C-alpha positions, 0 to 999 in steps of 0.5 A: 500500500505504501509503494502505491502511494509513492508511485501515485505521488511521483506521477502527480509531481511529474504531471504538475511540472510538465503542466507548468513548463507548458504554461510558463515558457523558458524565456519568461522564467529566464527573464524573471530570474534576471529581473530578480538579479537586477532588483537585488543589485539595485537594492544593493546600490541604493543601500550604498547610496543611503550610506553615502547620504548619511555620511555626507549629511553627517559631514554637512551637519558637523560643518554647520555646527562648526560655522555656527559655533564660530559665529556665536564665539564671535558675537560672544567675544564682541559682547564681552569686549563691549561690556568690558568697554562699558565697565572701563568707561564707568570706572573712569567716570567714577574716578573723575567724579571722585576726584572732582568731589575731593577737589570741591571738598578742599575748595569748600574748606578754603572758601565758600565764595570760590566754591560758588564761583565754581558752581556758576561755571558748571559742575564738573560732576555733571559734565562728567556724567553727561560725557559718560552718558554720551559714550554709553549711548553710542555703544548702545546704538551700535549694538542695536544697529548690529542687532537690526542688521543681523535680523535683516541679513537672516530674514532677507539674504538667506530667507530662501536658503535657510529653513523658516523659523519662528523668531522669539518675540524679544519684547514680550514680557516673561511669564510669571512661571519663568525661572531665572530670566536673562537680563535684558540688553535694552531698557526694560519695557513698561510692565504695569498691569493694564486696566484693559487687560480683560479685553485684550486680543491676540492680534497679528499682522496680515501678510496680505496687507503689508508693504513689500519693504516691511518684513514680518517676524516673531510669528507676525507680531513684529513689523520692521523696515527692510532694505530689500523687497520681501517674498510675500504671495501676490495680493491685490490688497497689499499696501503701496505705502509703508503700512500694514493691517492686522488679520483680526477685525472687530465689529462688536464689543470691547477690544484692547491691544498694545504695541511697542513703539520705542524702536521706530523714529516715526510711526502711526498706530490706529484703526481702519476700515478694511476698504482703506485704499492701498495708497491711503495713509492712516488717519487721512481718510474718513474711516481711519483714526490714529495717533502719530509720532514724527521723530524729525519734528518730535511731535505727537499728533492725532489724525482723522479725515486729514485733520491733525490735532497736536497732543503736546506730549512726549514720545510713548515707548508703548501705545495701548489701543482701547476700542469700544464699539458699543460706545463708538469710541477708540482711545489711545494710551501711553504705557509707561510707569502708568497708563496716560490717555493720549486721545479719544476719537468718536468713531462713526462706522458700522463696518469692522475695524482693523488694527492699523500701523504705519512706519515713517520712511522706508530709508531708515530702520524701524520696527513696531512690535505687538505685545501682550498686556500685563493682566491685573 
């Protein structure tokens, strides 16, 4: 019985192979085998390319790390040298002031009249302080200029080559939970708690409503004058003058936002109807209102329908805007050690209003930064 089963199995196998040979020609079997060899060789080559790619990528990463280390080392060295220079100037001024105090003390001991005469000619202590302030302001201005140029360089010249990154908002106040904040290189921003913080809105600049020579950074919360045209998408609503609107519009309720203005020598902060023309300046139309600072004139003004109201106040470091649509008013505040009302307009429009901004002249570096108000 077992022998019969073996014979029967052999017959079945023989028939099956014969049938397969009839169904699949010898040429196709050879081509299939050849294709498998080619596929295996291709996989081998691809794996070699993958290894080469990994090695090349590793080399590029190492070089990039090295280059950035060199740049950081240079900036850090300049920082150390600048701080050392400031410290030397401070010590030199302190020494002169101490010497002057000693001289004045001796003079006072000799004669009161002579002392009075010296005061009439001008106090050397005051003169030394003014000289120190001038020297330190030169250093501060140079560092700020370097910072702006680095931003422009990274944002423009290498915008296409380098990957996009969200630059940190250097002007945003640190949160309460932050630990060990680094000391600010610039004068601190006003940090009072706003009475309008409950109505604060998170507004951002609109990339479709910004002039081509204005660059947006810090997640569209900072606008700065650029020395080159930026690469925005085409938009029929783009301004032909140095203006920008925000993306958020308001038609009901109360709304509040703040903008840092200290980094620009000329600016306007206000609200405008969405249909403001591409060549129409803020505050010069029926449906736009603003406060404006012109550095060359050192003049703060309020503008509406091309009518100027002189405000006779100093330049605000930060401006708060409070929009009350139910009362149909918009108010502007100077944010310093306290909130000081600059001007209030009565508004007459039923259309949504958008935060609007203007920067004076495209020939000078300047920027405006939207900041989050401190809550009470």
